[in-house]
C-alpha positions, 0 to 999 in steps of 0.5 A: 229398559235402559240403553246406552247411548252418545251424543255430541253437540255443537255450540256456537263459538260466540260463547264465553267460557262461562256461557259454554259451561251454563249450556253443558250443565243444562243438558247434563241436568236435563238427562238427569232429572230424566232418569239417565245416568251420565256415565263419561264426557268430554268437553273437545273444545273449540275445534273447526268445522268441516263447512261452514254452519250459519256462517260460522267455521268453529265450534264448541264440540261436547260429548256425553255418554249416558244410559237412558231410556229410548223415550228420552232421546226425542226430548232431549234432541227437542232441547237441543233443537230448542236452544239457540247455543247449539249448532248441530247435535248427533245422538247415537245408540251404542251396541255391545262392541261400541260400548266395549271399544269405549271403555277400552279407550278410556281405560287406555287414556286413564294408564296413559294419564298416570304414565305422564304423572309419573314420568315428570317426577322421575325426569326431574330427579334423574335430569341433572346438567350434565357437565360440559366439557370445553375442547381446548385447542 
């Protein structure tokens, strides 16, 4: 029986964008090859750490939400431990409330992005230079 999980991992900040994307795709491919279904991904980007890890104060964060068999989690975490680019990781099993919350959050984010796409078009049409009247003394 598959359960839904969410994993966040932090990669060392000394990686280039190309190296970071390669590391993320490595874990995505690992999940897919082992029968997991990736539901959602969110690259959080470079963020400040709460405390230094391996003398580093920042790291590249990446979140993956997926469905998988529980046996896969131990194997995935072993892959995180073996990869020297990953400095921290956390995998959490989601209950029905967390799943509902994540879905609600994603739909709200999608709606907000749709509104942002619509507004610039409306503003560009409606926003013309107003006439400036100077006062004469």
